[in-house]
C-alpha positions in Angstrom: 0.0 0.0 0.0 2.9 2.3 0.6 4.0 2.0 -3.0 0.4 3.0 -4.1 0.6 6.0 -1.8 3.9 7.1 -3.2 2.7 6.7 -6.8 -0.5 8.7 -6.1 1.5 11.5 -4.5 3.9 11.6 -7.4 0.9 11.7 -9.9 -0.4 14.7 -7.9 2.9 16.4 -8.5 4.5 16.0 -5.1 8.2 15.1 -5.2 9.6 13.2 -2.3 12.4 11.0 -1.0 11.7 7.5 0.3 13.1 5.8 3.3 15.8 8.4 3.7 18.0 7.3 6.6 19.3 10.8 7.3 15.9 11.8 8.7 15.0 10.8 12.2 12.8 7.7 12.5 13.4 6.8 8.8 10.1 8.1 7.4 8.5 6.2 4.5 8.1 9.4 2.6 10.0 12.8 3.0 8.8 15.9 1.4 11.5 18.5 2.2 9.8 21.3 0.2 6.8 20.9 2.5 8.7 20.2 5.7 6.6 17.0 6.0 7.3 13.4 6.7 4.8 10.6 6.1 4.8 7.2 7.9 2.6 4.3 6.9 2.1 2.4 10.1 1.5 -1.3 10.0 -1.5 -2.4 12.1 0.5 -5.2 13.6 3.9 -3.5 14.3 2.4 -0.2 15.6 -0.4 -1.8 17.6 -3.5 -0.5 15.7 -6.4 -0.2 18.2 -8.8 -1.6 15.6 -6.8 -4.5 14.3 -3.9 -5.5 16.5 -4.1 -8.8 18.2 -1.1 -10.0 20.2 0.3 -13.4 19.3 -0.7 -16.2 21.6 2.9 -17.0 22.5 5.5 -14.8 24.2 2.8 -12.3 25.2 5.1 -10.3 27.5 7.7 -9.9 24.7 5.1 -8.7 22.2 3.5 -6.3 24.6 6.9 -4.7 25.3 7.8 -4.7 21.6 4.6 -3.0 20.5 4.6 -0.5 23.4 8.2 0.4 22.5 7.2 1.0 18.9 4.4 3.3 20.0 6.7 5.2 22.3 9.2 5.6 19.5 6.4 6.8 17.2 5.6 9.5 19.8 9.2 10.5 20.1 9.5 10.8 16.3 6.4 12.9 16.1 7.7 15.2 18.9 11.1 15.5 17.1 9.5 16.8 13.9 7.1 19.0 15.8 10.0 20.7 17.5 11.7 21.2 14.1 8.5 22.9 12.8 7.9 19.9 10.4 4.6 18.0 10.0 4.5 14.3 10.7 1.7 12.5 9.0 0.9 9.0 10.1 -1.4 6.7 8.1 -2.6 3.3 9.3 -2.3 0.6 6.6 -6.0 -0.2 7.0 -6.9 3.4 6.2 -5.1 3.0 2.8 -6.9 -0.2 2.1 -10.4 1.1 2.9 -10.2 4.8 2.0 -7.3 5.3 -0.3 -8.7 8.2 -2.3 -9.8 10.2 0.7 -6.4 9.7 2.4 -4.6 11.0 -0.8 -7.0 13.9 -1.1 -6.4 14.8 2.6 -2.6 14.6 2.3 -2.7 16.6 -0.9 -4.9 19.3 0.6 -2.6 19.6 3.6 0.5 19.8 1.5 -1.1 22.4 -0.8 -1.9 24.6 2.2 1.6 24.3 3.5 3.2 25.6 0.3 0.7 28.5 -0.3 
C-alpha cells in the first residue's frame, strides 16, 4: 500500500524521498519542500487499536515490543514538531479502505503548506 501511496502523491505532482535514513525515524516518505514526513504504520507493528491482536505465544515480549514501537512513534512525532515539520501517520488499514480520501487529505494539507 505504501507504493500505491507514493505513486499517487507523485501523480499529484508531489516530489519526495523515500526511506531516507538521514531523517530521524526513517520516514517512509519525506517531502522537504513541504517540511513534511509521512509514515505508513502497520496495524501489527504499531499496535493499531482496531486490528492489533497479540500473538498467543510470548505475550510479554510482544506487549513490550509494541509499546516500545508506540513510544518511539511519539518521540519521532515530537522531534518533527520541535523542528517545525509535519509528521503525518497513516494506518495501513486506512489506505486499504479509504485510499482516495487519504490521498486527497494529504494533498490538501501539502497544498496549504506551500501556499
